NUVEXMAR-705228 format. One record per residue (C-alpha): z, y, x negated. Coordinates in pm, whole numbers, plus 50000, padded with zeros to 5 digits. Each point is the difference from the previous one (the first is absolute). Last residue first. Example, Ala and Ser with C-alpha at 12.3 -4.5 7.8 and 13.67 -1.06 7.14 Angstrom:
507144989448633
500664965650137
//
This chain:
548584838846076
498175030550097
498235001450349
497455021150057
497284974849884
500924980950289
499324962649889
498394973450162
499304968149815
497494980549888
499924967449838
498384981250253
499875019150301
502165031550161
503554995049908
502295023550109
502575023949789
502675017150186
501465033549850
497825026250154
500594998650364
502784992650161
502475030849960
497175019550213
500765035450084
498285019750266
496945013150070
498625016250318
500905036849935
497175003249721
497154990650273
497844970949873
496145004149992
498164961850010
497594991149731
498784961250102
497744983649751
498234963650092
498194988249705
497634970650017
498244976349768
497005003249820
498014970650079
498435011950329
501115035150044
503325017450107
501815036550012
502325008950270
501595032650027
502735011950214
501045034250103
503475013750141
501165018750286
502574967050048
498214990950293
496875006549805
501104970849735
500994975950318
496655007350137
498234990349676
502074969649940
499014984550393
496665011149934
499844977849683
501464970350144
498054978649823
499614977850294
497485025550177
496934988849815
498205015949673
496685006850058
500055037049888
503074994749783
497484976049765
502674973549855
501984995049657
500094965849836
503535005349836
501445020249737
502495016950206
501485032050028
502925017350242
500785036749966
502665019250184
500015036149918
503235022150115
499365039249982
502345031249987
500994996649715
498544971049784
500854963550137
498324972949894
499724963950086
497484976749853
499024963350071
497714983949803
498544964950118
498864971849759
498354965150108
497935012250265
497974979950290
500275032650216
499804984050343
503684986650096
502295008549702
498515035849951
499595009650315
503724990150050
500885021849728
498125030450140
501634992950348
503415000149872
499425029849806
499055018450297
502784989450195
502535008749721
498215035249980
500735002250376
503214989349970
501355020949709
498385028650110
501514996550342
503484995549860
499785032549794
499544991549628
503184995149749
500065009649669
502044992649720
497694973549774
497045016150264
497645018649732
498374970549851
499154964750124
498094972549857
499604965650124
497154975249765
499144972150249
499304967349829
499374977150315
500394963250056
500404999150373
503764996950080
501065011649684
498265031349943
500695006550378
503954996049986
499875025749671
497755023050135
502125000550323
503045007349841
498695030349781
498405009750349
503634998850158
501805018049697
497075026249968
500335010750389
503805001850053
503134979249947
501995001350325
496725010850230
497484975549842
502494973049939
499364983050310
496055005550035
499085000650369
497444976850169
499044983549638
503324997049926
501204982950314
497174972849967
501154993549657
503674996450091
498594972850280
497794982349785
503184998749745
502064984050251
497404976750145
499674988149602
503884994250032
499764978550312
497104977549870
502454993449671
502974991250233
497534980250175
498734981049725
503574994649902
501234981450321
496564981349946
501804986349694
503244994950159
498294982150283
498514973649784
503884992949962
502664993349725
502985013750177
502715007549694
502875017850206
499715029149795
496065000850003
499894995350379
502315030550039
498015022949736
496944992050218
501705013450329
501175028449817
496335007449900
498564997050355
502955024950097
498845024549766
496274999050019
500234999250412
502605031449935
497105014849767
497264992350299
502495018650241
500455030349769
496085004849939
499374996350388
502325027150087
501325023549794
497075003349757
497114987950274
501525028150233
500145026649709
496404991949917
498805002750356
501885034450054
498645013549638
496594988850115
500345011650326
500605036249859
497425000749727
497444991950294
501035029450244
499705018349689
496924989149906
499075006650355
501205033250008
497465004249722
497154987150180
500575017150271
500385035349807
496834988649809
497764994450325
501605037150140
498905014949630
496564983050054
499555012550367
501135036349845
497094998349730
497654988450272
500895030050226
499805025349782
496644988249792
498455033750051
496585001149808
499705024749717
496274999749867
499305015549651
496025003649860
499715015149663
497715018649828
497414989449701
497064999650210
500675020950251
495795009450087
499544963850040
501014970849833
503144985049791
503045017250206
502864981849863
502674986050179
503005005150268
502184978150204
503535015150127
501994980850229
502515026250214
503294997050123
501255022950250
502315029450031
498945029550224
498315030449947
499875034950015
503845009349979
500234972249740
500754963050012
499264981649664
496724982049964
500474960349843
497554988249771
498154968649969
497424991449703
496784994349935
497335012649695
496584995149933
498585005549628
498355024549809
501105032050038
502554996249683
501965035050029
499825000850360
501014963150049
502755009449771
501245027450226
500144979550318
501984975549841
502955023349803
499625023950345
501124972050219
502904987349722
501255039049975
499864998750410
502464972550021
499985014150384
497155020450025
499895038750129
501085012349674
497024980149824
497345020150253
500985037149892
500045007949607
499204966349844
497784985950237
498145035650091
499025004049620
498694963649952
497905010050331
498675036749874
499405018950290
496905006550191
501374989650322
503704996450010
501615029250154
497525003250226
499874964150132
504335006750115
502254981649850
502114973050222
499304970749780
498664977350253
498695025550235
498045014649756
498914966349891
498714990950373
498205039149963
497694987149776
499975012049620
497145012649828
498525010049679
503694996849844
499415008949638
499884972849737
497425014749754
497554976350156
500525004550355
503404986550170
499464986950382
503424995150164
500104983150298
503034986450239
499074973050197
499314993250368
496365009449963
498765030150269
499655025949727
498464980749739
497404992050258
499425036050121
499145006049642
496704998450007
499795019150351
499995035249770
502655009949791
502125035050072
502484980650223
500884979949674
501015027249805
497605012149709
500604993549681
496824977449873
497535024350278
498235015949676
499044963349945
497204999250196
499734991850386
497764966050017
500904985649684
503435011349992
500544986750369
498264966049950
501984989849707
502965014050138
499604978650303
499064971149798
503015001049811
502075001150310
497774972350167
500804980249669
503975005849979
500574991450352
497844964749963
502074992849693
502765010950212
499264972350248
//
């Protein structure tokens, strides 16, 4: 759709310039002939810049979007307009100006980004999508066409979906915590009680010197119940890691690294920096652990990796989690939902952070999450920094901030 609009705008500009002459380039739209009528009725805001980057045309829709009269735009040098006026009506105006001015300095490539216009006396707040590209044919060759599409409804819908996803995640975490507690207090305790009673029975039979095939069968049953107890604890941990709250993110990751290295015969190198005596907010620790859990689960299930690097680094005001493997990698465009990529992305966005995944066939996979952390959300973590955790054959986790 935008490509069609760009084409129509360029065609209209070409017709006008060829038929009316260059003396009309900086005239208001009302002075143009029918060639520009199409630009007036298009449902997008339009800037047409000449080769000197002066505003040759701007339509009424654009005038309404920015709340700036066309008489104050036509003929103006657009880079100066951006710096002196337009960036001040845009949320994160400095970034808006940076991207726009870069496209003017090197007018050879198309540009596309979103921006939010701030409410003012002659305009309302709205989200716009900016699309621009150089004009390569006709009298305006060397100039630039800019289209602004109102995407407010789309962005609000996306924000609503994001809010609902976040609420679902919160509900899921609460339910997981409740189920984990029920498993621990209910089924887990019952299984332990059964095991103790069976062991008491076994001891009684041995004390009376009873030699019977049933004794061997009883030992098998006790071993089975013991495995069942381990499975209940593992399920409970997967639902909500019980050690996360008392010990913190670093120690919990260290424990899981140690556990998975043994269980799946992986060499895992885990390093933590900047968190020796620092606790992150509960929400940050929970979501980062879930992302780590998902990333490590992908390594175990899909990567066919032998080595994994895990890095957890705090550098004010950001905490960075990186999980990198030497596995087979994958093409993200064809990756299936079982990899949980969207889930990891949503968790990162929920924290106001950034998620990045780099992978390629035969090149392994790297998951990187950067999350902002408010200074007031930290607390002391007495358990982090002194614990060593084996992470594979001949490898160990050691917090480099600790001195022995």
